[in-house]
Phi, psi and omega in degrees: 000311180297329178283321179292322174305308172316305182295317180292328177293317177300315178299324182293314177301318185293319183297318181289323177300314184292318183297303181289331172298321177299322177300318179299311180298310180301316178294321176297309181298323188275348189081358184292335182269004177230121185255111181291120176238079193310137017260013179241181172241122167288154185227148172243011180291343179283349181295312180299330178289326180293317186293310178308307186295314183291316184284316185239004171113167183304327186290322184289318180290328181286323180284333172288326169302320178299319177292324175305302183311306174304319181298323184293327181289315180307315186292319182300324177285322193265333182224072182293136166255177174304329185258007184293348181290338177309311180286347175288348182262118195288336179295327180270322187289324189247315189305308176309319191291318176298316188290335183302312184300316184292318173299308179307314176295308179301317177301315183297314179296333173285316180297317178306331183284327182254335181240132182283331191277117185284327179305316181290312176315302187291311177305315178296324185296316180295319178292321177297313181291333176288320179286337166305302178311298183304305173296321179305305187293309181293315175310307182290330175292323169300317189284321190265312195230032177306312184296306184300315183300314182289327179294314184296325182263005177061041184232172177278162178292329173299310181303318180298321183287321174300312176308314180294315173299319178301309182304318185293318183287312187281302181301312189294336177285317181292319180297318185290320179302306183296320174303308180303314184297306192287323177303315183299301186309307190292314186295316184298319181295317177302313181301321181292321182294313180304326186284000000 
């Protein structure tokens, strides 16, 4: 009996990874997952990562994040923009995306112990997961590629630094709000279905 439960749980997790990864790929292929705000693209592709992590755990979230990161690399090579070279680097394209799931799950687990309101727990976890992505990508861009980033955009390093901070603050905030709203609605529905 116990062995069957473990197997079913694994099958459910694999199904969730497949389903959410497919949604991420669909969002990427159709362009619906990326909102162009020059010189970068804001994204909602991280939302399936957050959903997977909170509903099924950090491993599911990390695997969906891996698919998101790999797709970012694919898109950077196939439909390049001036700053696409950033996502040719797997450290920038993949690591922050995998961490979205880890941070979202552990934030949710911690909040759940302290706060009884599920909407707040999910919303805050989604915001933290979103900023993990935005700060991770833009922070690593600053650390690794600031000069090249500035050069590609034809601006000074100081202006590039300001641009990176603006992306974190502006894009990150928009992505975080959208992520919180969608994640709360979807995850609460999934929790009701599971009961």
